[in-house]
Predicted model as a PDB file, atoms N, CA, C, CB and O in Angstrom, pLDDT in the B-factor column:
MODEL        1                                                                  
ATOM      1  N   MET A   1    -212.562  10.128-131.123  1.00 90.00           N  
ATOM      2  CA  MET A   1    -211.425   9.446-130.637  1.00 90.00           C  
ATOM      3  C   MET A   1    -211.995   8.523-129.500  1.00 90.00           C  
ATOM      4  CB  MET A   1    -210.280  10.473-130.137  1.00 90.00           C  
ATOM      5  O   MET A   1    -212.673   9.089-128.642  1.00 90.00           O  
ATOM      6  N   VAL A   2    -211.819   7.307-129.403  1.00 96.00           N  
ATOM      7  CA  VAL A   2    -212.083   6.314-128.307  1.00 96.00           C  
ATOM      8  C   VAL A   2    -210.732   6.315-127.458  1.00 96.00           C  
ATOM      9  CB  VAL A   2    -212.471   4.754-128.925  1.00 96.00           C  
ATOM     10  O   VAL A   2    -209.618   6.118-127.943  1.00 96.00           O  
ATOM     11  N   PHE A   3    -211.030   6.593-125.993  1.00 97.00           N  
ATOM     12  CA  PHE A   3    -210.155   6.479-124.915  1.00 97.00           C  
ATOM     13  C   PHE A   3    -210.390   5.252-124.029  1.00 97.00           C  
ATOM     14  CB  PHE A   3    -210.242   7.676-124.141  1.00 97.00           C  
ATOM     15  O   PHE A   3    -211.538   4.938-123.713  1.00 97.00           O  
ATOM     16  N   LEU A   4    -209.245   4.501-123.594  1.00 97.00           N  
ATOM     17  CA  LEU A   4    -209.643   3.364-122.754  1.00 97.00           C  
ATOM     18  C   LEU A   4    -208.836   3.823-121.303  1.00 97.00           C  
ATOM     19  CB  LEU A   4    -209.119   1.739-123.491  1.00 97.00           C  
ATOM     20  O   LEU A   4    -208.015   4.716-121.095  1.00 97.00           O  
ATOM     21  N   THR A   5    -209.424   2.844-120.443  1.00 97.00           N  
ATOM     22  CA  THR A   5    -208.940   3.040-119.290  1.00 97.00           C  
ATOM     23  C   THR A   5    -207.778   2.114-119.020  1.00 97.00           C  
ATOM     24  CB  THR A   5    -209.946   2.948-118.388  1.00 97.00           C  
ATOM     25  O   THR A   5    -207.594   1.184-119.805  1.00 97.00           O  
ATOM     26  N   VAL A   6    -206.921   2.291-117.912  1.00 97.00           N  
ATOM     27  CA  VAL A   6    -205.614   1.512-117.660  1.00 97.00           C  
ATOM     28  C   VAL A   6    -206.129   0.103-117.685  1.00 97.00           C  
ATOM     29  CB  VAL A   6    -204.810   1.889-116.197  1.00 97.00           C  
ATOM     30  O   VAL A   6    -205.393  -0.637-118.339  1.00 97.00           O  
ATOM     31  N   ALA A   7    -207.097  -0.437-117.203  1.00 97.00           N  
ATOM     32  CA  ALA A   7    -207.423  -1.873-116.925  1.00 97.00           C  
ATOM     33  C   ALA A   7    -207.931  -2.330-118.447  1.00 97.00           C  
ATOM     34  CB  ALA A   7    -208.681  -2.070-115.606  1.00 97.00           C  
ATOM     35  O   ALA A   7    -207.648  -3.419-118.945  1.00 97.00           O  
ATOM     36  N   GLU A   8    -208.648  -1.407-119.025  1.00 97.00           N  
ATOM     37  CA  GLU A   8    -208.851  -1.999-120.661  1.00 97.00           C  
ATOM     38  C   GLU A   8    -207.561  -2.020-121.469  1.00 97.00           C  
ATOM     39  CB  GLU A   8    -209.923  -0.996-121.601  1.00 97.00           C  
ATOM     40  O   GLU A   8    -207.491  -2.846-122.379  1.00 97.00           O  
ATOM     41  N   VAL A   9    -206.439  -1.137-121.223  1.00 97.00           N  
ATOM     42  CA  VAL A   9    -205.331  -1.206-121.752  1.00 97.00           C  
ATOM     43  C   VAL A   9    -204.358  -2.275-121.634  1.00 97.00           C  
ATOM     44  CB  VAL A   9    -204.894  -0.291-121.465  1.00 97.00           C  
ATOM     45  O   VAL A   9    -203.582  -2.615-122.527  1.00 97.00           O  
ATOM     46  N   SER A  10    -204.465  -2.882-120.251  1.00 97.00           N  
ATOM     47  CA  SER A  10    -203.654  -3.937-119.502  1.00 97.00           C  
ATOM     48  C   SER A  10    -204.266  -5.071-120.296  1.00 97.00           C  
ATOM     49  CB  SER A  10    -203.846  -4.031-117.736  1.00 97.00           C  
ATOM     50  O   SER A  10    -203.491  -5.922-120.731  1.00 97.00           O  
ATOM     51  N   SER A  11    -205.468  -5.179-120.520  1.00 96.00           N  
ATOM     52  CA  SER A  11    -206.369  -6.242-121.229  1.00 96.00           C  
ATOM     53  C   SER A  11    -205.929  -6.569-122.641  1.00 96.00           C  
ATOM     54  CB  SER A  11    -207.858  -5.748-121.313  1.00 96.00           C  
ATOM     55  O   SER A  11    -205.610  -7.681-123.061  1.00 96.00           O  
ATOM     56  N   VAL A  12    -205.960  -5.520-123.251  1.00 95.00           N  
ATOM     57  CA  VAL A  12    -205.720  -5.249-124.602  1.00 95.00           C  
ATOM     58  C   VAL A  12    -203.904  -5.914-124.964  1.00 95.00           C  
ATOM     59  CB  VAL A  12    -205.986  -3.357-124.795  1.00 95.00           C  
ATOM     60  O   VAL A  12    -203.477  -6.697-125.813  1.00 95.00           O  
ATOM     61  N   MET A  13    -203.383  -5.303-124.092  1.00 95.00           N  
ATOM     62  CA  MET A  13    -201.690  -5.660-124.253  1.00 95.00           C  
ATOM     63  C   MET A  13    -201.338  -6.827-123.494  1.00 95.00           C  
ATOM     64  CB  MET A  13    -200.652  -4.451-123.677  1.00 95.00           C  
ATOM     65  O   MET A  13    -200.230  -7.341-123.647  1.00 95.00           O  
ATOM     66  N   ARG A  14    -202.277  -7.342-122.598  1.00 95.00           N  
ATOM     67  CA  ARG A  14    -201.910  -8.614-122.060  1.00 95.00           C  
ATOM     68  C   ARG A  14    -200.779  -8.260-121.070  1.00 95.00           C  
ATOM     69  CB  ARG A  14    -201.468  -9.672-123.203  1.00 95.00           C  
ATOM     70  O   ARG A  14    -199.895  -9.116-121.041  1.00 95.00           O  
ATOM     71  N   VAL A  15    -200.592  -7.169-120.226  1.00 96.00           N  
ATOM     72  CA  VAL A  15    -199.772  -6.959-119.106  1.00 96.00           C  
ATOM     73  C   VAL A  15    -200.391  -6.307-117.969  1.00 96.00           C  
ATOM     74  CB  VAL A  15    -198.686  -6.246-119.471  1.00 96.00           C  
ATOM     75  O   VAL A  15    -201.535  -5.858-118.030  1.00 96.00           O  
ATOM     76  N   SER A  16    -199.546  -6.232-116.760  1.00 97.00           N  
ATOM     77  CA  SER A  16    -200.185  -5.647-115.596  1.00 97.00           C  
ATOM     78  C   SER A  16    -200.573  -4.356-115.725  1.00 97.00           C  
ATOM     79  CB  SER A  16    -199.420  -5.701-114.516  1.00 97.00           C  
ATOM     80  O   SER A  16    -200.001  -3.775-116.648  1.00 97.00           O  
ATOM     81  N   ARG A  17    -201.518  -3.576-114.978  1.00 97.00           N  
ATOM     82  CA  ARG A  17    -201.792  -2.335-114.943  1.00 97.00           C  
ATOM     83  C   ARG A  17    -200.624  -1.580-114.357  1.00 97.00           C  
ATOM     84  CB  ARG A  17    -202.988  -2.155-114.274  1.00 97.00           C  
ATOM     85  O   ARG A  17    -200.561  -0.363-114.531  1.00 97.00           O  
ATOM     86  N   MET A  18    -199.813  -2.140-113.762  1.00 97.00           N  
ATOM     87  CA  MET A  18    -198.608  -1.415-113.249  1.00 97.00           C  
ATOM     88  C   MET A  18    -197.915  -0.987-114.369  1.00 97.00           C  
ATOM     89  CB  MET A  18    -197.698  -2.229-112.360  1.00 97.00           C  
ATOM     90  O   MET A  18    -197.600   0.194-114.513  1.00 97.00           O  
ATOM     91  N   THR A  19    -197.594  -2.046-115.353  1.00 96.00           N  
ATOM     92  CA  THR A  19    -196.929  -1.907-116.581  1.00 96.00           C  
ATOM     93  C   THR A  19    -197.573  -0.770-117.519  1.00 96.00           C  
ATOM     94  CB  THR A  19    -196.941  -3.266-117.264  1.00 96.00           C  
ATOM     95  O   THR A  19    -196.854  -0.297-118.399  1.00 96.00           O  
ATOM     96  N   VAL A  20    -198.815  -0.335-117.382  1.00 97.00           N  
ATOM     97  CA  VAL A  20    -199.341   0.305-118.383  1.00 97.00           C  
ATOM     98  C   VAL A  20    -198.945   1.913-117.804  1.00 97.00           C  
ATOM     99  CB  VAL A  20    -201.009  -0.148-118.624  1.00 97.00           C  
ATOM    100  O   VAL A  20    -198.525   2.895-118.417  1.00 97.00           O  
ATOM    101  N   TYR A  21    -199.264   1.713-116.408  1.00 97.00           N  
ATOM    102  CA  TYR A  21    -198.818   3.140-115.552  1.00 97.00           C  
ATOM    103  C   TYR A  21    -197.332   3.509-115.755  1.00 97.00           C  
ATOM    104  CB  TYR A  21    -199.015   2.956-113.816  1.00 97.00           C  
ATOM    105  O   TYR A  21    -196.975   4.682-115.867  1.00 97.00           O  
ATOM    106  N   ARG A  22    -196.441   2.415-115.801  1.00 97.00           N  
ATOM    107  CA  ARG A  22    -194.996   2.725-116.182  1.00 97.00           C  
ATOM    108  C   ARG A  22    -195.019   3.321-117.502  1.00 97.00           C  
ATOM    109  CB  ARG A  22    -194.058   1.463-116.191  1.00 97.00           C  
ATOM    110  O   ARG A  22    -194.387   4.377-117.544  1.00 97.00           O  
ATOM    111  N   LEU A  23    -195.572   2.953-118.630  1.00 97.00           N  
ATOM    112  CA  LEU A  23    -195.468   3.197-120.017  1.00 97.00           C  
ATOM    113  C   LEU A  23    -195.966   4.608-119.819  1.00 97.00           C  
ATOM    114  CB  LEU A  23    -196.308   2.182-121.069  1.00 97.00           C  
ATOM    115  O   LEU A  23    -195.182   5.492-120.165  1.00 97.00           O  
ATOM    116  N   VAL A  24    -196.937   4.913-119.406  1.00 97.00           N  
ATOM    117  CA  VAL A  24    -197.753   6.336-119.288  1.00 97.00           C  
ATOM    118  C   VAL A  24    -196.668   7.258-118.684  1.00 97.00           C  
ATOM    119  CB  VAL A  24    -199.241   6.285-118.209  1.00 97.00           C  
ATOM    120  O   VAL A  24    -196.374   8.256-119.343  1.00 97.00           O  
ATOM    121  N   HIS A  25    -196.042   7.043-117.517  1.00 96.00           N  
ATOM    122  CA  HIS A  25    -195.438   7.857-116.980  1.00 96.00           C  
ATOM    123  C   HIS A  25    -193.964   8.045-117.600  1.00 96.00           C  
ATOM    124  CB  HIS A  25    -195.538   7.538-115.708  1.00 96.00           C  
ATOM    125  O   HIS A  25    -193.245   9.028-117.421  1.00 96.00           O  
ATOM    126  N   THR A  26    -193.698   7.047-118.268  1.00 96.00           N  
ATOM    127  CA  THR A  26    -192.176   7.392-119.054  1.00 96.00           C  
ATOM    128  C   THR A  26    -192.522   7.990-120.366  1.00 96.00           C  
ATOM    129  CB  THR A  26    -191.135   5.944-119.391  1.00 96.00           C  
ATOM    130  O   THR A  26    -191.594   8.347-121.092  1.00 96.00           O  
ATOM    131  N   GLY A  27    -193.870   8.156-120.794  1.00 95.00           N  
ATOM    132  CA  GLY A  27    -193.992   8.716-122.084  1.00 95.00           C  
ATOM    133  C   GLY A  27    -194.060   7.974-123.140  1.00 95.00           C  
ATOM    134  O   GLY A  27    -194.340   8.503-124.216  1.00 95.00           O  
ATOM    135  N   HIS A  28    -193.827   6.643-123.055  1.00 95.00           N  
ATOM    136  CA  HIS A  28    -193.957   5.542-124.053  1.00 95.00           C  
ATOM    137  C   HIS A  28    -195.437   5.395-124.555  1.00 95.00           C  
ATOM    138  CB  HIS A  28    -193.467   4.174-123.411  1.00 95.00           C  
ATOM    139  O   HIS A  28    -195.746   4.884-125.631  1.00 95.00           O  
ATOM    140  N   LEU A  29    -196.295   5.903-123.648  1.00 97.00           N  
ATOM    141  CA  LEU A  29    -197.810   5.673-124.015  1.00 97.00           C  
ATOM    142  C   LEU A  29    -198.455   6.779-123.822  1.00 97.00           C  
ATOM    143  CB  LEU A  29    -198.533   4.636-123.265  1.00 97.00           C  
ATOM    144  O   LEU A  29    -198.685   7.030-122.639  1.00 97.00           O  
ATOM    145  N   PRO A  30    -198.961   7.806-124.881  1.00 97.00           N  
ATOM    146  CA  PRO A  30    -199.634   8.857-124.210  1.00 97.00           C  
ATOM    147  C   PRO A  30    -200.869   8.923-123.633  1.00 97.00           C  
ATOM    148  CB  PRO A  30    -199.676   9.674-124.871  1.00 97.00           C  
ATOM    149  O   PRO A  30    -201.730   8.277-124.232  1.00 97.00           O  
ATOM    150  N   ALA A  31    -201.284   9.612-122.474  1.00 97.00           N  
ATOM    151  CA  ALA A  31    -202.518   9.620-121.954  1.00 97.00           C  
ATOM    152  C   ALA A  31    -203.061  10.863-121.491  1.00 97.00           C  
ATOM    153  CB  ALA A  31    -202.551   8.784-121.019  1.00 97.00           C  
ATOM    154  O   ALA A  31    -202.302  11.830-121.547  1.00 97.00           O  
ATOM    155  N   ILE A  32    -204.133  11.024-121.077  1.00 97.00           N  
ATOM    156  CA  ILE A  32    -204.794  12.227-120.427  1.00 97.00           C  
ATOM    157  C   ILE A  32    -205.114  12.010-119.123  1.00 97.00           C  
ATOM    158  CB  ILE A  32    -205.993  12.647-121.070  1.00 97.00           C  
ATOM    159  O   ILE A  32    -205.043  10.815-118.837  1.00 97.00           O  
ATOM    160  N   ARG A  33    -205.465  12.775-118.155  1.00 96.00           N  
ATOM    161  CA  ARG A  33    -205.659  12.514-116.726  1.00 96.00           C  
ATOM    162  C   ARG A  33    -207.288  12.981-116.801  1.00 96.00           C  
ATOM    163  CB  ARG A  33    -204.512  13.479-115.575  1.00 96.00           C  
ATOM    164  O   ARG A  33    -207.700  14.022-117.312  1.00 96.00           O  
ATOM    165  N   VAL A  34    -207.906  12.178-116.307  1.00 94.00           N  
ATOM    166  CA  VAL A  34    -209.573  12.462-116.041  1.00 94.00           C  
ATOM    167  C   VAL A  34    -209.611  12.509-114.503  1.00 94.00           C  
ATOM    168  CB  VAL A  34    -210.747  11.109-116.683  1.00 94.00           C  
ATOM    169  O   VAL A  34    -209.636  11.398-113.974  1.00 94.00           O  
ATOM    170  N   GLY A  35    -209.619  13.295-113.895  1.00 96.00           N  
ATOM    171  CA  GLY A  35    -209.761  13.166-112.317  1.00 96.00           C  
ATOM    172  C   GLY A  35    -208.470  12.651-111.900  1.00 96.00           C  
ATOM    173  O   GLY A  35    -207.370  13.065-112.266  1.00 96.00           O  
ATOM    174  N   ARG A  36    -208.708  11.758-111.143  1.00 95.00           N  
ATOM    175  CA  ARG A  36    -207.594  10.883-110.611  1.00 95.00           C  
ATOM    176  C   ARG A  36    -206.991   9.670-111.599  1.00 95.00           C  
ATOM    177  CB  ARG A  36    -208.166  10.214-109.294  1.00 95.00           C  
ATOM    178  O   ARG A  36    -205.924   9.138-111.291  1.00 95.00           O  
ATOM    179  N   SER A  37    -207.631   9.309-112.649  1.00 95.00           N  
ATOM    180  CA  SER A  37    -207.420   8.375-113.432  1.00 95.00           C  
ATOM    181  C   SER A  37    -206.883   8.616-114.857  1.00 95.00           C  
ATOM    182  CB  SER A  37    -208.477   7.784-113.428  1.00 95.00           C  
ATOM    183  O   SER A  37    -207.159   9.665-115.440  1.00 95.00           O  
ATOM    184  N   PHE A  38    -206.243   7.813-115.337  1.00 97.00           N  
ATOM    185  CA  PHE A  38    -205.728   7.967-116.997  1.00 97.00           C  
ATOM    186  C   PHE A  38    -206.865   7.355-118.012  1.00 97.00           C  
ATOM    187  CB  PHE A  38    -204.137   6.983-117.308  1.00 97.00           C  
ATOM    188  O   PHE A  38    -207.636   6.412-117.830  1.00 97.00           O  
ATOM    189  N   ARG A  39    -206.702   8.196-119.113  1.00 98.00           N  
ATOM    190  CA  ARG A  39    -207.171   7.565-120.386  1.00 98.00           C  
ATOM    191  C   ARG A  39    -206.275   7.379-121.633  1.00 98.00           C  
ATOM    192  CB  ARG A  39    -208.241   8.312-120.815  1.00 98.00           C  
ATOM    193  O   ARG A  39    -205.860   8.406-122.169  1.00 98.00           O  
ATOM    194  N   VAL A  40    -206.014   6.463-122.028  1.00 98.00           N  
ATOM    195  CA  VAL A  40    -205.247   6.393-123.185  1.00 98.00           C  
ATOM    196  C   VAL A  40    -205.960   6.169-124.460  1.00 98.00           C  
ATOM    197  CB  VAL A  40    -204.327   5.423-123.024  1.00 98.00           C  
ATOM    198  O   VAL A  40    -206.875   5.351-124.557  1.00 98.00           O  
ATOM    199  N   PRO A  41    -205.477   7.003-125.575  1.00 97.00           N  
ATOM    200  CA  PRO A  41    -206.139   6.930-126.729  1.00 97.00           C  
ATOM    201  C   PRO A  41    -206.146   5.535-127.428  1.00 97.00           C  
ATOM    202  CB  PRO A  41    -205.603   7.909-127.544  1.00 97.00           C  
ATOM    203  O   PRO A  41    -205.042   5.033-127.643  1.00 97.00           O  
ATOM    204  N   GLU A  42    -207.415   4.760-127.858  1.00 97.00           N  
ATOM    205  CA  GLU A  42    -207.118   3.342-128.170  1.00 97.00           C  
ATOM    206  C   GLU A  42    -206.017   3.321-129.250  1.00 97.00           C  
ATOM    207  CB  GLU A  42    -208.434   2.561-128.669  1.00 97.00           C  
ATOM    208  O   GLU A  42    -205.092   2.517-129.141  1.00 97.00           O  
ATOM    209  N   GLN A  43    -206.091   4.253-130.377  1.00 97.00           N  
ATOM    210  CA  GLN A  43    -205.193   4.406-131.636  1.00 97.00           C  
ATOM    211  C   GLN A  43    -203.776   4.282-131.030  1.00 97.00           C  
ATOM    212  CB  GLN A  43    -205.412   5.917-132.487  1.00 97.00           C  
ATOM    213  O   GLN A  43    -203.011   3.501-131.596  1.00 97.00           O  
ATOM    214  N   ALA A  44    -203.379   4.889-130.058  1.00 97.00           N  
ATOM    215  CA  ALA A  44    -201.925   5.074-129.385  1.00 97.00           C  
ATOM    216  C   ALA A  44    -201.549   3.500-128.889  1.00 97.00           C  
ATOM    217  CB  ALA A  44    -201.973   6.303-127.896  1.00 97.00           C  
ATOM    218  O   ALA A  44    -200.369   3.189-129.055  1.00 97.00           O  
ATOM    219  N   VAL A  45    -202.276   2.667-128.406  1.00 96.00           N  
ATOM    220  CA  VAL A  45    -202.209   1.414-127.844  1.00 96.00           C  
ATOM    221  C   VAL A  45    -202.005   0.497-129.177  1.00 96.00           C  
ATOM    222  CB  VAL A  45    -203.553   1.079-126.917  1.00 96.00           C  
ATOM    223  O   VAL A  45    -201.005  -0.220-129.183  1.00 96.00           O  
ATOM    224  N   HIS A  46    -202.770   0.465-130.173  1.00 95.00           N  
ATOM    225  CA  HIS A  46    -202.374  -0.047-131.429  1.00 95.00           C  
ATOM    226  C   HIS A  46    -201.061   0.281-131.877  1.00 95.00           C  
ATOM    227  CB  HIS A  46    -203.233   0.342-132.367  1.00 95.00           C  
ATOM    228  O   HIS A  46    -200.223  -0.590-132.113  1.00 95.00           O  
ATOM    229  N   GLU A  47    -200.870   1.377-131.991  1.00 94.00           N  
ATOM    230  CA  GLU A  47    -199.521   2.023-132.719  1.00 94.00           C  
ATOM    231  C   GLU A  47    -198.602   1.377-131.769  1.00 94.00           C  
ATOM    232  CB  GLU A  47    -199.335   3.875-132.792  1.00 94.00           C  
ATOM    233  O   GLU A  47    -197.916   0.519-132.325  1.00 94.00           O  
ATOM    234  N   TYR A  48    -198.325   1.547-130.248  1.00 95.00           N  
ATOM    235  CA  TYR A  48    -197.528   0.820-129.519  1.00 95.00           C  
ATOM    236  C   TYR A  48    -197.178  -0.558-129.782  1.00 95.00           C  
ATOM    237  CB  TYR A  48    -197.962   0.880-128.470  1.00 95.00           C  
ATOM    238  O   TYR A  48    -196.026  -0.975-129.900  1.00 95.00           O  
ATOM    239  N   LEU A  49    -198.231  -1.236-129.868  1.00 93.00           N  
ATOM    240  CA  LEU A  49    -198.191  -2.675-130.084  1.00 93.00           C  
ATOM    241  C   LEU A  49    -197.374  -3.090-131.463  1.00 93.00           C  
ATOM    242  CB  LEU A  49    -199.715  -3.196-130.137  1.00 93.00           C  
ATOM    243  O   LEU A  49    -196.457  -3.905-131.564  1.00 93.00           O  
ATOM    244  N   ARG A  50    -197.968  -2.307-132.463  1.00 92.00           N  
ATOM    245  CA  ARG A  50    -197.179  -2.525-133.666  1.00 92.00           C  
ATOM    246  C   ARG A  50    -195.847  -2.108-133.825  1.00 92.00           C  
ATOM    247  CB  ARG A  50    -197.765  -2.014-134.625  1.00 92.00           C  
ATOM    248  O   ARG A  50    -195.089  -2.746-134.555  1.00 92.00           O  
ATOM    249  N   ASP A  51    -195.473  -1.082-133.205  1.00 89.00           N  
ATOM    250  CA  ASP A  51    -194.069  -0.816-133.223  1.00 89.00           C  
ATOM    251  C   ASP A  51    -193.248  -1.742-132.407  1.00 89.00           C  
ATOM    252  CB  ASP A  51    -193.832   0.512-132.789  1.00 89.00           C  
ATOM    253  O   ASP A  51    -192.182  -2.211-132.808  1.00 89.00           O  
ATOM    254  N   SER A  52    -193.756  -1.982-131.289  1.00 86.00           N  
ATOM    255  CA  SER A  52    -193.059  -2.822-130.404  1.00 86.00           C  
ATOM    256  C   SER A  52    -192.796  -4.376-131.195  1.00 86.00           C  
ATOM    257  CB  SER A  52    -193.995  -2.916-128.971  1.00 86.00           C  
ATOM    258  O   SER A  52    -191.759  -5.036-131.124  1.00 86.00           O  
ATOM    259  N   ALA A  53    -193.917  -4.697-131.878  1.00 79.00           N  
ATOM    260  CA  ALA A  53    -193.841  -5.978-132.837  1.00 79.00           C  
ATOM    261  C   ALA A  53    -192.636  -5.837-133.502  1.00 79.00           C  
ATOM    262  CB  ALA A  53    -195.024  -6.138-133.928  1.00 79.00           C  
ATOM    263  O   ALA A  53    -191.705  -6.637-133.406  1.00 79.00           O  
ATOM    264  N   SER A  54    -192.639  -4.482-134.407  1.00 74.00           N  
ATOM    265  CA  SER A  54    -191.617  -4.557-135.436  1.00 74.00           C  
ATOM    266  C   SER A  54    -190.167  -4.473-135.042  1.00 74.00           C  
ATOM    267  CB  SER A  54    -191.854  -3.540-136.347  1.00 74.00           C  
ATOM    268  O   SER A  54    -189.167  -4.836-135.661  1.00 74.00           O  
ATOM    269  N   ILE A  55    -190.325  -3.781-133.605  1.00 69.00           N  
ATOM    270  CA  ILE A  55    -188.959  -4.044-133.293  1.00 69.00           C  
ATOM    271  C   ILE A  55    -188.445  -5.198-132.548  1.00 69.00           C  
ATOM    272  CB  ILE A  55    -188.555  -3.070-132.678  1.00 69.00           C  
ATOM    273  O   ILE A  55    -187.236  -5.351-132.378  1.00 69.00           O  
ATOM    274  N   GLU A  56    -189.313  -6.004-132.106  1.00 63.00           N  
ATOM    275  CA  GLU A  56    -189.017  -7.782-131.540  1.00 63.00           C  
ATOM    276  C   GLU A  56    -188.396  -8.203-132.820  1.00 63.00           C  
ATOM    277  CB  GLU A  56    -190.650  -8.989-131.098  1.00 63.00           C  
ATOM    278  O   GLU A  56    -187.241  -8.626-132.864  1.00 63.00           O  
ATOM    279  N   SER A  57    -189.231  -8.079-133.959  1.00 62.00           N  
ATOM    280  CA  SER A  57    -188.806  -8.894-135.469  1.00 62.00           C  
ATOM    281  C   SER A  57    -187.382  -8.579-135.544  1.00 62.00           C  
ATOM    282  CB  SER A  57    -189.647  -8.293-137.041  1.00 62.00           C  
ATOM    283  O   SER A  57    -186.542  -9.454-135.755  1.00 62.00           O  
ATOM    284  N   LEU A  58    -187.101  -7.375-135.379  1.00 63.00           N  
ATOM    285  CA  LEU A  58    -185.484  -6.848-135.850  1.00 63.00           C  
ATOM    286  C   LEU A  58    -184.615  -7.476-134.902  1.00 63.00           C  
ATOM    287  CB  LEU A  58    -185.154  -5.077-135.770  1.00 63.00           C  
ATOM    288  O   LEU A  58    -183.460  -7.663-135.287  1.00 63.00           O  
ATOM    289  N   ASP A  59    -184.951  -7.880-133.629  1.00 60.00           N  
ATOM    290  CA  ASP A  59    -183.940  -8.578-132.502  1.00 60.00           C  
ATOM    291  C   ASP A  59    -183.645  -9.905-132.812  1.00 60.00           C  
ATOM    292  CB  ASP A  59    -184.523  -8.633-131.034  1.00 60.00           C  
ATOM    293  O   ASP A  59    -182.671 -10.509-132.361  1.00 60.00           O  
ATOM    294  N   ARG A  60    -184.512 -10.385-133.610  1.00 57.00           N  
ATOM    295  CA  ARG A  60    -184.511 -11.998-133.814  1.00 57.00           C  
ATOM    296  C   ARG A  60    -183.328 -12.388-135.074  1.00 57.00           C  
ATOM    297  CB  ARG A  60    -186.287 -12.564-134.360  1.00 57.00           C  
ATOM    298  O   ARG A  60    -183.169 -11.818-136.153  1.00 57.00           O  
ATOM    299  N   PRO A  61    -182.705 -13.375-134.593  1.00 59.00           N  
ATOM    300  CA  PRO A  61    -181.564 -13.609-135.624  1.00 59.00           C  
ATOM    301  C   PRO A  61    -182.326 -14.365-136.851  1.00 59.00           C  
ATOM    302  CB  PRO A  61    -180.218 -14.608-134.940  1.00 59.00           C  
ATOM    303  O   PRO A  61    -181.697 -14.701-137.855  1.00 59.00           O  
TER     304      PRO A  61                                                      
ENDMDL                                                                          
END                                                                             
């Protein structure tokens, strides 16, 4: 299993690091703590992006 740092996740998702922290803290994006930082499973990032893309397509007229 490959884990990404918050900075790497923000780069992949093209959002700020603060947005990634919010997603982790609200439980929308699973993560583990390593010392004082978080690591997010790479697969979880891809699943989140896939799921959010499918939701956006449903919202469009």
